[in-house]
C-alpha positions as CSV (number, residue, x, y, z in Angstrom):
1,X,-23.7,76.9,-5.4
2,X,-25.9,74.0,-6.3
3,X,-24.9,70.3,-6.5
4,X,-27.1,67.7,-8.2
5,X,-26.4,64.0,-7.3
6,X,-27.8,61.0,-9.1
7,X,-28.0,58.1,-6.8
8,X,-29.5,54.6,-6.9
9,X,-32.9,54.6,-5.3
10,X,-32.5,51.3,-3.4
11,X,-30.8,53.3,-0.7
12,X,-34.1,55.0,0.0
13,X,-36.2,51.9,-0.4
14,X,-37.8,53.3,-3.5
15,X,-38.7,51.4,-6.7
16,X,-39.0,54.4,-9.0
17,X,-35.6,54.2,-10.6
18,X,-33.1,57.0,-9.9
19,X,-33.6,59.7,-7.3
20,X,-32.2,63.2,-7.9
21,X,-30.9,65.0,-4.8
22,X,-30.5,68.7,-5.2
23,X,-28.6,70.3,-2.3
24,X,-27.6,73.9,-1.8
25,X,-24.3,74.9,-0.2
26,X,-25.0,77.7,2.3
27,X,-22.5,80.6,2.1
28,X,-21.1,83.0,4.6
29,X,-21.8,86.8,4.5
30,X,-18.8,87.1,2.1
31,X,-20.3,84.6,-0.3
32,X,-17.8,81.8,0.6
33,X,-18.7,78.3,1.7
34,X,-18.5,77.7,5.4
35,X,-15.8,75.3,6.4
36,X,-16.2,75.0,10.2
37,X,-16.0,71.3,11.1
38,X,-17.6,69.4,14.0
39,X,-16.5,66.4,16.0
40,X,-17.6,63.9,13.3
41,X,-15.7,65.7,10.6
42,X,-18.7,67.4,9.0
43,X,-18.7,71.1,8.3
44,X,-21.5,73.4,9.3
45,X,-22.3,73.8,5.6
46,X,-22.8,70.1,5.2
47,X,-25.1,70.0,8.2
48,X,-27.3,72.8,6.8
49,X,-27.7,71.4,3.3
50,X,-31.2,71.2,2.0
51,X,-31.8,67.6,1.1
52,X,-34.7,65.9,-0.5
53,X,-34.2,62.9,1.8
54,X,-33.2,64.8,5.0
55,X,-33.6,61.6,7.0
56,X,-30.5,60.1,5.3
57,X,-27.4,61.2,7.3
58,X,-24.1,62.2,5.7
59,X,-21.4,59.6,5.8
60,X,-19.0,60.4,8.7
61,X,-15.8,62.1,7.5
62,X,-13.7,61.8,10.6
63,X,-11.7,58.6,11.0
64,X,-11.8,57.0,14.5
65,X,-8.3,56.5,15.9
66,X,-6.6,55.0,19.0
67,X,-6.9,58.5,20.6
68,X,-10.6,58.2,20.6
69,X,-10.4,55.3,23.0
70,X,-7.7,56.1,25.6
71,X,-6.0,53.1,27.1
72,X,-7.2,50.6,24.5
73,X,-3.6,49.7,23.5
74,X,-3.2,48.0,26.9
75,X,-6.8,47.2,27.5
76,X,-8.8,46.2,24.4
77,X,-12.1,46.5,26.4
78,X,-11.6,50.2,26.3
79,X,-12.8,50.2,22.7
80,X,-16.5,51.1,22.7
81,X,-18.2,48.6,20.3
82,X,-21.4,50.7,20.3
83,X,-19.3,53.7,19.0
84,X,-17.7,51.5,16.4
85,X,-21.1,50.2,15.3
86,X,-22.5,53.7,15.0
87,X,-19.5,54.9,13.1
88,X,-19.5,52.0,10.6
89,X,-23.3,52.4,10.1
90,X,-22.7,55.9,8.8
91,X,-20.0,54.6,6.5
92,X,-17.2,55.9,8.7
93,X,-13.6,54.5,8.5
94,X,-10.8,54.0,10.9
95,X,-7.3,55.6,10.9
96,X,-4.5,53.4,9.5
97,X,-2.9,53.1,12.9
98,X,-6.1,52.0,14.6
99,X,-6.9,49.4,11.9
100,X,-3.3,48.0,12.0
101,X,-3.7,47.7,15.8
102,X,-6.9,45.7,15.5
103,X,-5.5,43.4,12.7
104,X,-2.3,42.8,14.5
105,X,-4.0,41.9,17.8
106,X,-6.5,39.6,16.1
107,X,-3.9,37.8,14.0
108,X,-1.8,37.3,17.2
109,X,-4.8,35.7,19.0
110,X,-6.0,33.6,16.1
111,X,-2.5,32.2,15.5
112,X,-2.6,30.7,19.1
113,X,-5.7,28.7,18.3
114,X,-5.5,25.0,17.1
115,X,-6.9,24.0,13.7
116,X,-10.0,22.5,15.5
117,X,-11.5,24.5,18.4
118,X,-13.8,22.8,20.9
119,X,-17.0,24.7,21.9
120,X,-19.9,24.0,24.2
121,X,-23.5,25.1,23.6
122,X,-25.6,27.1,23.9
123,X,-24.3,28.8,20.7
124,X,-25.5,30.4,17.5
125,X,-23.9,28.9,14.4
126,X,-23.7,31.4,11.5
127,X,-23.0,30.8,7.8
128,X,-21.7,33.1,5.0
129,X,-21.8,36.9,5.5
130,X,-20.2,38.1,2.3
131,X,-19.7,41.8,3.2
132,X,-23.4,42.5,4.0
133,X,-22.7,44.5,7.1
134,X,-26.2,45.8,7.7
135,X,-27.6,42.2,7.6
136,X,-24.8,41.2,10.0
137,X,-26.1,43.9,12.5
138,X,-29.6,42.6,12.2
139,X,-28.4,39.0,12.9
140,X,-26.5,40.2,16.0
141,X,-29.6,42.1,17.2
142,X,-31.8,39.0,16.8
143,X,-29.4,36.7,18.5
144,X,-28.1,39.3,20.9
145,X,-24.7,40.8,21.1
146,X,-21.8,39.3,23.0
147,X,-21.5,38.5,25.9
148,X,-25.3,37.9,26.1
149,X,-24.9,35.2,23.4
150,X,-22.2,32.9,21.9
151,X,-21.5,32.7,18.2
152,X,-19.6,30.5,15.8
153,X,-19.1,31.9,12.3
154,X,-18.3,29.5,9.5
155,X,-16.3,31.9,7.3
156,X,-16.8,34.0,4.1
157,X,-17.0,37.4,5.8
158,X,-15.9,39.3,2.7
159,X,-16.4,39.6,-1.1
160,X,-19.5,40.1,-3.2
161,X,-21.0,42.6,-0.7
162,X,-19.5,46.1,-0.4
163,X,-18.8,46.2,3.4
164,X,-16.4,43.3,3.9
165,X,-14.0,45.5,5.9
166,X,-16.7,46.5,8.4
167,X,-18.0,42.9,8.7
168,X,-14.6,41.4,9.5
169,X,-13.4,44.2,11.8
170,X,-16.7,44.1,13.8
171,X,-16.3,40.3,14.4
172,X,-12.6,40.6,15.1
173,X,-13.3,43.3,17.7
174,X,-15.9,41.1,19.3
175,X,-13.5,38.2,19.5
176,X,-10.8,40.4,21.0
177,X,-13.1,41.5,23.8
178,X,-15.1,38.3,24.2
179,X,-12.9,35.4,23.1
180,X,-15.1,32.9,25.1
181,X,-18.2,34.1,23.4
182,X,-17.3,34.2,19.7
183,X,-15.3,32.0,17.3
184,X,-14.5,32.7,13.7
185,X,-13.5,30.0,11.1
186,X,-11.9,30.4,7.8
187,X,-13.8,30.2,4.5
188,X,-12.7,29.9,0.9
189,X,-13.0,33.6,0.3
190,X,-10.5,34.4,3.1
191,X,-7.7,34.0,0.6
192,X,-5.7,36.1,-1.9
193,X,-7.0,34.2,-4.9
194,X,-10.7,34.9,-4.1
195,X,-10.4,38.4,-2.7
196,X,-8.5,39.6,-5.9
197,X,-10.9,37.8,-8.2
198,X,-13.9,39.3,-6.5
199,X,-14.1,42.8,-4.9
200,X,-12.5,42.7,-1.4
201,X,-9.0,43.6,-2.6
202,X,-10.5,46.6,-4.5
203,X,-12.6,47.6,-1.4
204,X,-9.6,47.6,0.9
205,X,-7.3,49.5,-1.5
206,X,-10.1,52.1,-2.1
207,X,-10.8,52.6,1.6
208,X,-7.2,52.2,2.8
209,X,-4.2,50.8,0.9
210,X,-2.3,47.6,-0.2
211,X,-0.4,47.3,3.1
212,X,-3.7,47.0,4.9
213,X,-4.9,44.4,2.4
214,X,-1.8,42.3,3.1
215,X,-2.5,42.5,6.8
216,X,-6.0,41.3,6.2
217,X,-4.7,38.3,4.4
218,X,-2.3,37.5,7.2
219,X,-5.2,37.6,9.6
220,X,-7.3,35.4,7.3
221,X,-4.6,32.7,7.1
222,X,-4.5,32.6,10.9
223,X,-8.2,31.7,11.4
224,X,-8.9,28.1,12.6
225,X,-10.4,25.7,10.2
226,X,-13.0,23.7,12.1
227,X,-14.9,23.5,15.3
228,X,-16.6,20.7,17.2
229,X,-19.7,21.7,19.3
230,X,-20.6,19.5,22.3
231,X,-18.5,16.7,20.8
232,X,-21.3,16.1,18.3
233,X,-21.3,18.7,15.6
234,X,-18.4,19.1,13.2
235,X,-18.5,22.6,11.9
236,X,-16.5,23.7,8.8
237,X,-16.9,26.1,5.9
238,X,-17.0,23.7,3.0
239,X,-16.9,20.0,4.0
240,X,-14.8,16.9,4.7
241,X,-11.7,15.6,2.8
242,X,-10.5,12.3,1.5
243,X,-7.0,13.4,2.6
244,X,-8.1,14.0,6.2
245,X,-10.3,11.1,7.4
246,X,-10.0,11.9,11.1
247,X,-9.9,14.9,13.4
248,X,-6.2,14.2,14.2
249,X,-5.5,14.4,10.4
250,X,-7.1,17.9,10.3
251,X,-5.1,18.9,13.4
252,X,-1.9,18.3,11.5
253,X,-2.6,20.6,8.6
254,X,-0.4,23.7,8.2
255,X,-3.1,26.3,7.7
256,X,-1.2,29.6,7.6
257,X,-0.9,29.7,3.9
258,X,-2.9,30.3,0.7
259,X,-4.7,27.0,-0.1
260,X,-3.5,24.9,-3.0
261,X,-5.6,22.6,-5.2
262,X,-5.7,18.9,-4.4
263,X,-5.0,19.4,-0.6
264,X,-6.9,18.7,2.5
265,X,-7.0,22.5,3.2
266,X,-8.6,23.0,-0.2
267,X,-11.2,20.3,0.6
268,X,-12.2,21.8,3.9
269,X,-12.8,25.1,2.4
270,X,-14.3,24.2,-1.0
271,X,-16.0,20.8,-0.9
272,X,-19.8,20.2,-1.2
273,X,-22.2,17.4,-0.5
274,X,-22.6,15.2,-3.6
275,X,-25.6,16.4,-5.7
276,X,-28.9,14.3,-5.8
277,X,-28.8,11.3,-7.9
278,X,-25.5,9.8,-6.8
279,X,-25.8,6.3,-5.1
280,X,-25.7,6.0,-1.3
281,X,-22.3,4.2,-1.7
282,X,-20.6,7.4,-3.0
283,X,-17.6,8.5,-1.1
284,X,-15.5,11.2,-2.8
285,X,-15.7,12.3,-6.4
286,X,-14.3,15.4,-8.2
287,X,-16.3,18.6,-7.6
288,X,-17.2,19.6,-11.1
289,X,-19.3,22.5,-10.0
290,X,-16.4,24.2,-8.1
291,X,-13.5,23.1,-10.4
292,X,-11.6,22.2,-7.2
293,X,-12.0,20.0,-4.1
294,X,-14.5,17.1,-3.9
295,X,-18.1,16.1,-3.6
296,X,-18.5,14.0,-0.5
297,X,-21.3,11.4,-0.7
298,X,-23.4,9.7,2.0
299,X,-20.9,6.8,2.5
300,X,-18.1,9.4,3.1
301,X,-20.2,11.2,5.6
302,X,-21.2,8.0,7.4
303,X,-17.6,6.9,7.6
304,X,-16.3,10.3,8.8
305,X,-19.0,10.7,11.5
306,X,-18.6,7.1,12.7
307,X,-14.9,7.2,12.8
308,X,-14.8,10.4,14.8
309,X,-17.9,9.7,17.1
310,X,-19.8,12.7,15.7
311,X,-23.5,13.3,15.0
312,X,-23.5,15.6,12.0
313,X,-21.7,18.1,9.8
314,X,-22.6,21.8,9.9
315,X,-21.4,23.9,7.0
316,X,-21.9,27.0,4.9
317,X,-20.5,27.7,1.5
318,X,-23.8,27.4,-0.5
319,X,-26.6,29.9,-0.9
320,X,-29.9,28.4,0.1
321,X,-33.4,29.8,-0.7
322,X,-34.6,29.3,2.9
323,X,-31.2,30.1,4.4
324,X,-30.6,26.4,5.4
325,X,-30.9,22.9,4.1
326,X,-30.5,19.5,5.7
327,X,-29.7,16.2,4.0
328,X,-31.7,13.0,4.4
329,X,-31.1,10.9,7.5
330,X,-28.6,8.1,7.2
331,X,-29.7,4.5,7.9
332,X,-29.4,3.8,11.6
333,X,-29.4,7.5,12.6
334,X,-32.1,9.8,13.8
335,X,-30.5,13.1,12.7
336,X,-29.5,14.6,9.4
337,X,-25.8,14.0,8.6
338,X,-25.2,17.4,7.0
339,X,-26.9,20.8,7.5
340,X,-26.0,23.8,5.3
341,X,-26.6,27.3,6.8
342,X,-26.3,30.5,4.8
343,X,-26.6,33.9,6.5
344,X,-26.6,36.5,3.8
345,X,-30.1,37.4,2.8
346,X,-30.8,38.7,-0.7
347,X,-27.4,37.5,-1.6
348,X,-25.5,40.0,-3.8
349,X,-28.8,41.9,-4.1
350,X,-29.6,39.4,-6.8
351,X,-31.2,36.3,-5.1
352,X,-34.4,36.4,-3.2
353,X,-33.1,34.1,-0.5
354,X,-33.7,34.2,3.2
355,X,-30.9,34.1,5.7
356,X,-30.6,31.7,8.6
357,X,-28.6,30.8,11.7
358,X,-28.8,27.9,14.1
359,X,-29.6,28.5,17.7
360,X,-28.1,25.3,19.4
361,X,-28.6,24.3,23.0
362,X,-28.3,21.1,24.9
363,X,-32.0,20.3,24.5
364,X,-33.0,22.5,21.5
365,X,-32.0,23.4,18.0
366,X,-33.9,26.4,16.5
367,X,-33.6,27.7,13.0
368,X,-33.9,31.4,13.0
369,X,-34.4,33.2,9.7
370,X,-34.5,36.9,8.6
371,X,-34.8,39.1,5.6
372,X,-32.4,41.6,4.1
373,X,-31.9,45.1,5.6
374,X,-31.7,48.4,3.6
375,X,-28.1,49.4,3.0
376,X,-26.3,52.4,1.5
377,X,-25.6,52.4,-2.3
378,X,-22.0,52.1,-3.3
379,X,-20.9,53.0,-6.8
380,X,-19.8,50.1,-9.0
381,X,-16.3,48.9,-8.2
382,X,-16.0,51.6,-5.6
383,X,-15.6,54.3,-8.3
384,X,-15.5,57.9,-7.6
385,X,-17.9,60.3,-9.2
386,X,-15.7,61.3,-12.0
387,X,-15.0,57.7,-13.2
388,X,-18.6,56.9,-12.8
389,X,-19.7,59.9,-14.9
390,X,-17.5,59.0,-17.9
391,X,-20.4,57.6,-19.9
392,X,-22.3,60.9,-19.5
393,X,-19.2,62.9,-20.7
394,X,-18.8,60.6,-23.8
395,X,-22.4,61.0,-24.7
396,X,-22.2,64.7,-24.6
397,X,-18.9,64.7,-26.6
398,X,-20.7,62.7,-29.4
399,X,-23.4,65.3,-29.6
400,X,-20.9,68.0,-29.9
401,X,-18.9,66.2,-32.5
402,X,-21.9,65.3,-34.5
403,X,-22.9,69.0,-34.7
404,X,-19.3,69.9,-35.8
405,X,-19.5,67.1,-38.4
406,X,-22.7,68.4,-39.9
407,X,-21.4,72.0,-40.0
408,X,-18.0,70.9,-41.5
409,X,-19.6,68.8,-44.2
410,X,-21.7,71.7,-45.4
411,X,-18.7,74.1,-45.3
412,X,-16.3,71.7,-47.0
413,X,-18.9,70.9,-49.7
414,X,-19.4,74.6,-50.5
415,X,-15.6,75.4,-50.6
416,X,-14.4,72.4,-52.5
417,X,-17.2,72.2,-55.1
418,X,-16.6,75.9,-55.9
419,X,-13.0,75.0,-56.8
420,X,-13.9,71.9,-58.8
421,X,-12.2,69.5,-56.4
422,X,-15.1,67.1,-55.9
423,X,-13.0,64.0,-55.4
424,X,-11.1,65.7,-52.6
425,X,-14.4,66.8,-51.0
426,X,-15.7,63.2,-51.0
427,X,-12.5,61.8,-49.5
428,X,-12.5,64.3,-46.7
429,X,-16.1,63.8,-45.9
430,X,-15.6,60.0,-45.8
431,X,-12.7,60.4,-43.3
432,X,-14.9,62.6,-41.1
433,X,-17.7,60.1,-41.3
434,X,-15.5,57.2,-40.2
435,X,-14.3,59.3,-37.2
436,X,-17.8,60.3,-36.2
437,X,-18.9,56.6,-36.6
438,X,-16.3,55.6,-34.2
439,X,-17.4,58.2,-31.7
440,X,-21.1,57.2,-32.3
441,X,-20.2,53.6,-31.3
442,X,-18.6,54.9,-28.1
443,X,-21.7,57.0,-27.5
444,X,-23.9,54.0,-27.9
445,X,-21.8,52.0,-25.5
446,X,-21.7,54.9,-23.0
447,X,-25.5,55.4,-23.2
448,X,-26.0,51.7,-22.6
449,X,-23.7,51.9,-19.6
450,X,-25.6,54.8,-18.2
451,X,-29.1,53.4,-18.8
452,X,-28.5,49.8,-17.9
453,X,-25.9,50.3,-15.1
454,X,-27.6,48.0,-12.7
455,X,-28.3,45.3,-15.2
456,X,-24.7,45.3,-16.4
457,X,-23.5,44.9,-12.8
458,X,-25.7,41.9,-12.3
459,X,-24.6,40.4,-15.7
460,X,-20.9,40.9,-14.8
461,X,-21.5,39.3,-11.4
462,X,-23.0,36.2,-13.1
463,X,-20.4,36.1,-15.8
464,X,-17.3,36.1,-13.6
465,X,-16.6,39.8,-14.2
466,X,-16.7,39.8,-18.0
467,X,-19.4,40.9,-20.5
468,X,-20.0,39.0,-23.7
469,X,-18.0,40.6,-26.5
470,X,-19.9,43.3,-28.5
471,X,-22.8,43.3,-26.1
472,X,-22.7,47.0,-25.2
473,X,-22.9,48.0,-28.9
474,X,-26.2,46.1,-29.2
475,X,-28.0,48.3,-26.7
476,X,-30.3,47.8,-23.6
477,X,-32.5,45.1,-25.2
478,X,-29.5,42.8,-25.7
479,X,-28.3,43.5,-22.1
480,X,-31.7,42.4,-20.7
481,X,-31.9,39.4,-22.9
482,X,-28.4,38.2,-21.9
483,X,-29.2,38.9,-18.3
484,X,-32.2,36.7,-18.5
485,X,-30.2,33.8,-20.1
486,X,-27.4,34.1,-17.6
487,X,-29.8,34.2,-14.6
488,X,-31.4,31.0,-15.9
489,X,-28.0,29.3,-16.2
490,X,-27.0,30.7,-12.8
491,X,-30.1,29.3,-11.1
492,X,-29.6,25.9,-12.7
493,X,-25.9,25.8,-11.7
494,X,-26.8,26.9,-8.2
495,X,-29.4,24.1,-7.8
496,X,-26.7,21.6,-8.8
497,X,-24.3,23.0,-6.2
498,X,-26.9,22.9,-3.4
499,X,-27.6,20.0,-1.0
500,X,-30.4,17.8,-2.4
501,X,-33.9,18.9,-1.6
502,X,-36.0,16.7,0.6
503,X,-38.5,14.7,-1.5
504,X,-42.0,16.1,-1.5
505,X,-43.4,12.8,-0.1
506,X,-40.9,12.9,2.8
507,X,-41.8,16.6,3.4
508,X,-45.5,15.7,3.7
509,X,-44.6,12.8,6.0
510,X,-42.7,15.2,8.3
511,X,-45.7,17.5,8.4
512,X,-47.9,14.6,9.5
513,X,-45.4,13.5,12.2
514,X,-45.1,17.0,13.5
515,X,-48.9,17.3,13.8
516,X,-49.0,14.3,16.2
517,X,-45.7,14.6,18.0
518,X,-46.3,17.8,20.0
519,X,-45.7,21.4,20.5
520,X,-42.1,21.9,19.5
521,X,-41.6,25.3,17.8
522,X,-39.0,27.0,15.7
523,X,-38.1,30.6,16.5
524,X,-38.2,32.6,13.3
525,X,-38.3,36.3,12.4
526,X,-41.1,37.4,10.1
527,X,-41.4,33.8,8.8
528,X,-44.1,31.2,9.3
529,X,-43.1,27.9,11.0
530,X,-41.1,25.7,8.6
531,X,-41.9,21.9,9.0
532,X,-38.3,21.0,8.1
533,X,-36.9,23.2,10.8
534,X,-39.5,21.9,13.3
535,X,-38.4,18.4,12.4
536,X,-34.8,19.3,12.9
537,X,-35.5,20.8,16.3
538,X,-37.5,17.7,17.3
539,X,-34.7,15.3,16.3
540,X,-32.1,17.4,18.2
541,X,-34.3,17.2,21.3
542,X,-34.4,13.5,21.0
543,X,-30.7,13.3,20.7
544,X,-30.1,15.6,23.6
545,X,-32.6,13.6,25.8
546,X,-30.9,10.3,24.9
547,X,-27.4,11.7,25.8
548,X,-28.7,12.9,29.1
């Protein structure tokens, strides 16, 4: 028995298009496939398969359960996080009972927390993750796993990427075992509205079921909203709100619900710094890029920080080319009022962005960046092979029907002409032609789906899940042209949503100052020193020394 699989080559870090894997199923002496299973759920037959890429392990079939960690129901530390990591890395899943136990315990613990948690450095502040599990593992390896390091995550653990379940469960387990070393805040994607609009709901229902999805939502709603680090840094996913001018106002928000428009909760999760070009006196204006919440200007930041005796705002929410961006220093201050950090490299497998996180100490602030890690390929919308193969089936059906049509036309013509019924012949042939034309249209669309699968996925991601009407009928060239146009628009829109870039003149000035001010460095991974990050580190050092 031979099975041929067509898979995306990105999983194998190849740029040669698709890779065909031909595997042979070994048989027993009686000619039947072996079905003996091992501890990880794989049969002996699966282990002996001849694979072109033998270094790629099979996904784990066995689901980890509570029974695999005796005593964990009374002592959560009994859960071996290394075993969980190894299991998730091989695309393994958990039993429903085990998953429900983790979510129930995490929800219970999160509900006990206030809206604003207070944290002391040293700590690593991490931005959006968006279901990129293998990049999350790299981040934790760079910064060290708990309890060797402390972390604050700013939200958006799910959606866009295909491993949101694994990302959130890994962090939830870390919190359950080391509550003093990790804190998780809520992002705008931790909501029913966003997870149904994007792909997390589909992911959970594919891997588990709707009941588990509802439990995830309850856990999302229980996450705290903000954190204050060293009484200086206000950390939040989106930004500040005109409806919550002080920390005490934020503490009074009822957070255990789906956010509603025009509320303080909506602003904390969705707001952005005002784009470049607005006057320094700008406070709050409608956020036209998001369609909800507010843009907060320099005046609003100055008032919020001054009223609450804070130094700066640390936020996520926006993809950044370098993984981070800081706003210009306010008059009378020596430190940027707002820093954006984004921790999902090669976001959605579309953007060529770096990822970053902040390593904050009493006397240092380092920006650490990293690139994307290879990850397994998942079929679009978590489809099974049969659904994914539909375009191939339709294309072959068309070939068959086309052959039948040609044969039928010849036979009908001979029979009807012989009897003198030429009008009937023409009518019947026209009917057949219309039917074949309809199938031909389906065949063209199916062929386009097959040949341009990856481009279509990118286009749908940029166009809120919908393709322009009639695009599939126009073929591959139209797909590529539309993708180019949408990417141009997406880049323009993204730039408008981002924090303003530092002026080139100011950038050069920082470089000159750094050349004369000493040997402060920025710890980075596979990335040359960034003058802006060095400047940030220097300013933080000055602030820390002054406080001392």
